[in-house]
C-alpha positions as CSV (number, residue, x, y, z in Angstrom):
1,X,104.2,96.0,72.8
2,X,106.7,98.7,73.8
3,X,106.2,101.7,75.9
4,X,106.4,103.8,72.8
5,X,103.2,102.1,71.4
6,X,100.0,104.2,71.7
7,X,98.2,101.4,73.6
8,X,101.0,101.0,76.1
9,X,101.1,104.7,76.6
10,X,97.4,104.7,77.4
11,X,97.8,101.9,79.9
12,X,100.7,103.8,81.6
13,X,98.4,106.9,81.9
14,X,95.6,104.9,83.3
15,X,98.1,103.2,85.7
16,X,99.3,106.6,86.9
17,X,95.7,107.7,87.5
18,X,95.1,104.5,89.5
19,X,98.2,105.1,91.5
20,X,97.0,108.6,92.4
21,X,93.6,107.2,93.4
22,X,95.3,104.7,95.7
23,X,97.5,107.3,97.4
24,X,94.8,109.9,98.1
25,X,93.0,108.0,101.0
26,X,96.4,107.6,102.8
27,X,97.9,111.0,102.1
28,X,94.8,113.2,101.8
29,X,92.4,114.7,104.3
30,X,88.8,113.6,104.8
31,X,87.7,116.5,102.6
32,X,90.2,115.5,99.9
33,X,88.7,112.0,99.8
34,X,85.2,113.3,99.6
35,X,86.1,115.7,96.8
36,X,88.0,113.0,94.9
37,X,85.0,110.7,95.2
38,X,82.8,113.4,93.6
39,X,85.4,114.1,90.9
40,X,85.7,110.4,90.0
41,X,81.9,110.2,89.6
42,X,81.6,113.4,87.5
43,X,84.5,112.4,85.4
44,X,83.1,109.0,84.7
45,X,79.8,110.6,83.6
46,X,81.7,113.1,81.4
47,X,83.7,110.3,79.8
48,X,80.5,108.4,78.9
49,X,78.8,111.4,77.4
50,X,81.9,112.2,75.4
51,X,81.8,108.6,74.2
52,X,78.3,109.2,72.9
53,X,78.5,112.7,71.5
54,X,82.2,113.3,71.0
55,X,83.0,110.0,69.2
56,X,79.6,108.7,68.1
57,X,77.8,112.0,67.2
58,X,74.9,110.9,69.5
59,X,74.0,114.2,71.2
60,X,72.1,112.8,74.1
61,X,70.9,115.9,76.0
62,X,69.0,113.8,78.6
63,X,71.9,111.9,80.0
64,X,70.8,112.9,83.5
65,X,68.1,110.2,83.2
66,X,70.8,107.5,83.8
67,X,72.3,109.5,86.7
68,X,68.9,109.7,88.4
69,X,67.9,106.1,87.7
70,X,71.3,104.9,88.9
71,X,70.9,106.8,92.2
72,X,67.3,105.7,92.8
73,X,68.0,102.1,92.0
74,X,70.8,101.8,94.5
75,X,68.9,103.7,97.2
76,X,65.7,101.6,96.9
77,X,67.5,98.2,96.8
78,X,69.9,99.0,99.6
79,X,67.1,100.5,101.8
80,X,64.7,97.7,101.0
81,X,67.2,94.9,101.8
82,X,68.9,96.8,104.7
83,X,72.3,96.0,103.3
84,X,75.4,98.1,102.6
85,X,74.8,99.9,99.3
86,X,78.2,99.6,97.7
87,X,77.8,96.3,95.7
88,X,74.5,97.5,94.3
89,X,76.3,99.9,92.1
90,X,76.4,96.9,89.7
91,X,72.6,96.7,89.8
92,X,72.3,100.4,89.1
93,X,74.5,99.8,86.0
94,X,72.3,96.9,84.8
95,X,69.0,98.8,85.3
96,X,70.3,101.8,83.4
97,X,71.5,99.6,80.6
98,X,68.0,97.9,80.5
99,X,66.3,101.3,80.4
100,X,68.6,102.4,77.6
101,X,67.7,99.3,75.6
102,X,64.0,100.0,76.2
103,X,64.2,103.5,74.7
104,X,66.4,102.7,71.7
105,X,63.5,101.8,69.4
106,X,62.1,105.3,69.9
107,X,65.3,107.3,70.4
108,X,67.2,106.1,67.3
109,X,64.3,106.8,65.0
110,X,65.5,110.4,65.6
111,X,68.7,112.2,64.7
112,X,70.5,115.5,65.2
113,X,68.5,118.1,67.0
114,X,65.4,115.8,67.2
115,X,67.4,113.2,69.0
116,X,68.8,115.8,71.4
117,X,65.4,117.1,72.2
118,X,63.8,113.6,72.3
119,X,66.4,112.4,74.9
120,X,65.7,115.5,77.1
121,X,61.9,114.8,76.9
122,X,62.5,111.2,77.9
123,X,64.5,112.4,80.9
124,X,61.7,114.9,81.9
125,X,59.0,112.2,81.6
126,X,61.0,109.9,83.9
127,X,61.6,112.8,86.4
128,X,57.8,113.6,86.5
129,X,57.0,109.9,87.0
130,X,59.4,109.7,89.9
131,X,58.2,113.0,91.3
132,X,54.6,111.7,91.5
133,X,55.4,108.2,92.7
134,X,54.9,108.0,96.5
135,X,57.0,104.8,96.9
136,X,60.0,106.7,95.5
137,X,59.5,109.5,98.0
138,X,57.7,111.8,95.7
139,X,59.2,115.3,95.4
140,X,61.2,114.9,98.6
141,X,63.2,112.0,97.3
142,X,64.8,109.2,99.3
143,X,67.5,109.2,102.0
144,X,70.1,106.4,102.1
145,X,69.0,104.9,105.4
146,X,71.0,101.6,104.7
147,X,74.2,103.3,105.8
148,X,73.1,104.3,109.3
149,X,74.7,101.3,111.0
150,X,78.0,101.7,109.1
151,X,80.9,103.6,110.6
152,X,81.5,107.0,108.9
153,X,85.1,106.3,108.1
154,X,84.2,102.9,106.6
155,X,81.4,104.5,104.6
156,X,83.7,107.2,103.3
157,X,86.4,104.9,102.1
158,X,84.0,102.3,100.7
159,X,82.2,105.0,98.7
160,X,85.6,106.4,97.5
161,X,86.8,102.9,96.5
162,X,83.6,102.2,94.6
163,X,83.8,105.5,92.7
164,X,87.5,105.0,91.9
165,X,86.7,101.5,90.5
166,X,83.9,102.9,88.3
167,X,86.3,105.6,87.0
168,X,89.0,103.1,86.1
169,X,86.4,101.0,84.4
170,X,85.2,104.0,82.5
171,X,88.8,104.9,81.4
172,X,89.7,101.3,80.4
173,X,86.4,101.0,78.5
174,X,87.1,104.1,76.5
175,X,90.7,103.1,75.7
176,X,89.7,99.6,74.8
177,X,86.7,100.7,72.6
178,X,88.4,103.6,70.8
179,X,91.6,101.6,70.1
180,X,89.6,98.8,68.5
181,X,87.3,98.3,65.5
182,X,84.3,99.5,67.5
183,X,86.0,102.9,67.9
184,X,86.7,103.1,64.2
185,X,83.0,102.3,63.5
186,X,81.9,104.8,66.0
187,X,84.0,107.6,64.5
188,X,83.0,106.7,61.0
189,X,79.3,106.8,62.0
190,X,79.8,110.3,63.4
191,X,81.5,111.5,60.3
192,X,78.9,110.1,57.9
193,X,76.4,107.4,58.8
194,X,75.7,106.7,55.1
195,X,79.4,106.2,54.3
196,X,79.9,104.1,57.4
197,X,76.9,101.9,56.5
198,X,78.3,101.5,53.0
199,X,81.6,100.3,54.5
200,X,79.8,97.6,56.5
201,X,79.0,99.4,59.9
202,X,75.7,98.4,61.3
203,X,74.5,101.8,62.5
204,X,71.6,100.8,64.8
205,X,73.7,98.0,66.5
206,X,76.7,100.4,67.0
207,X,74.4,103.1,68.4
208,X,72.7,100.6,70.7
209,X,75.9,99.2,72.0
210,X,77.5,102.5,72.8
211,X,74.4,103.8,74.5
212,X,74.2,100.6,76.7
213,X,77.8,101.0,77.7
214,X,77.4,104.8,78.4
215,X,74.2,104.3,80.3
216,X,75.6,101.5,82.5
217,X,78.7,103.3,83.5
218,X,77.0,106.7,83.8
219,X,74.3,105.1,86.0
220,X,76.9,103.5,88.2
221,X,78.7,106.8,88.6
222,X,75.4,108.5,89.4
223,X,74.9,106.0,92.2
224,X,78.4,106.7,93.6
225,X,77.7,110.4,93.5
226,X,74.5,110.2,95.5
227,X,76.1,107.8,98.0
228,X,78.2,110.8,99.0
229,X,75.1,113.1,99.2
230,X,73.1,110.4,101.1
231,X,69.9,111.8,99.4
232,X,68.5,111.6,95.9
233,X,65.5,113.5,94.7
234,X,63.8,114.1,91.3
235,X,64.9,117.7,91.1
236,X,68.6,116.8,91.8
237,X,69.0,113.4,90.1
238,X,67.2,114.4,86.9
239,X,68.3,118.0,86.9
240,X,69.4,119.8,83.7
241,X,72.3,121.1,85.8
242,X,74.0,117.8,85.1
243,X,74.0,118.5,81.4
244,X,75.4,122.0,82.1
245,X,78.3,120.5,84.1
246,X,78.9,117.8,81.4
247,X,78.8,120.2,78.5
248,X,81.1,122.6,80.3
249,X,83.7,120.0,81.2
250,X,83.7,118.1,77.9
251,X,83.7,121.2,75.6
252,X,86.1,123.2,77.7
253,X,88.5,120.2,78.0
254,X,88.2,119.1,74.4
255,X,85.3,117.1,72.9
256,X,86.2,114.0,70.9
257,X,89.4,113.2,72.9
258,X,89.9,111.0,75.9
259,X,92.0,113.5,77.7
260,X,89.6,116.4,77.2
261,X,87.0,115.4,79.8
262,X,89.8,114.8,82.3
263,X,91.2,118.3,81.8
264,X,87.7,119.8,81.6
265,X,86.5,118.2,84.9
266,X,89.8,119.3,86.6
267,X,89.2,122.9,85.5
268,X,85.5,122.7,86.5
269,X,86.3,121.6,90.1
270,X,89.2,124.0,90.4
271,X,86.9,126.9,89.5
272,X,84.2,125.6,91.8
273,X,86.5,125.2,94.8
274,X,88.1,128.6,94.3
275,X,85.2,130.7,93.0
276,X,82.1,128.9,94.2
277,X,81.5,131.4,97.0
278,X,81.0,134.4,94.7
279,X,77.4,133.6,93.9
280,X,75.9,133.9,90.4
281,X,79.0,135.6,89.1
282,X,80.7,132.1,89.2
283,X,78.2,130.8,86.7
284,X,78.7,133.8,84.4
285,X,82.5,133.0,84.4
286,X,81.8,129.4,83.5
287,X,79.5,130.4,80.7
288,X,82.0,133.0,79.3
289,X,84.8,130.4,79.4
290,X,82.7,127.8,77.5
291,X,81.7,130.4,74.9
292,X,85.3,131.6,74.5
293,X,86.7,128.1,74.1
294,X,84.0,127.2,71.6
295,X,84.8,130.3,69.5
296,X,88.6,130.6,69.8
297,X,89.9,127.3,70.9
298,X,88.0,124.5,69.1
299,X,90.4,121.9,70.4
300,X,89.7,122.9,74.0
301,X,92.1,123.1,76.9
302,X,93.6,119.8,76.1
303,X,94.3,121.0,72.6
304,X,96.3,123.9,74.0
305,X,98.1,121.7,76.5
306,X,98.9,119.1,73.8
307,X,100.6,121.7,71.6
308,X,103.0,122.3,74.5
309,X,103.8,118.7,75.6
310,X,103.4,117.4,72.1
311,X,102.2,113.9,73.1
312,X,98.9,112.1,73.4
313,X,98.5,110.6,76.8
314,X,95.5,108.5,75.8
315,X,96.0,108.2,72.0
316,X,93.2,106.8,69.8
317,X,94.6,107.5,66.4
318,X,95.7,104.6,64.4
319,X,98.7,104.8,62.0
320,X,99.8,102.6,59.1
321,X,102.0,99.8,60.3
322,X,105.7,99.8,59.4
323,X,107.9,96.8,59.2
324,X,108.4,95.3,62.6
325,X,106.0,97.9,64.3
326,X,102.4,97.8,65.4
327,X,99.8,100.5,64.9
């Protein structure tokens, strides 16, 4: 494997991102660490939704259900045991994967617009159940009381480190899946499920696997996000605002690419940090940008940037092997 190979190039890109994540706590301010923690969580979520919709054609419009479940799981276990919450991100991932497995018999009987609406309905049902469950704090939600005895600096860097690890896992998972046979099956399923099935792809199994992976990592990222907020509630954790952010980032950056969500999330946070104080006009600008990109730049911001640098940083396309070379 040479540095010119697509897989090696992907590993170098992920390595550079890891290096940046390592440097930020030492070179950046407290606010920079907080902001990067939030970016890492949102980017992990965007990558997972892009894995579902951008590569698999599974337009899951209720993805916020995993974000909310991930946050609530971590809060309830950490508070209940009175232990630092950071290791329980793993439990959040497992619970979200279990919930995803539970809904697949219903969800994958649907397709297209029906699946999109069905996933949103599932999220709303879960939100209403949480809202009316007293042990989960009802409408007021739950505060993360388990961190009260932890020094603020320790809490800040532990949360940051957890979110960074989740992001690197998300990136490596996407690269590994999309460079392998599973990625080929996923893209074939998106193009034509009938043709993919005729070629030997087990549609239901592929759909289930990708949903479990996306739910687990998305739930872990949601848990990291709400560790920063120190509070999770039904209206926040299961809010459709999550889908608005995800759609904006993925579509603006370039859906169906690994680089697209990275560029889209970077643009989203840049706009939020520079224009978030202008009120509702900020949301109008976001909406106009998303519409403009959809109409005039189907490849997204990454498509434009790629035409300039002329290289894939996280390539997923496979080429025919030549003598002495690998695909």
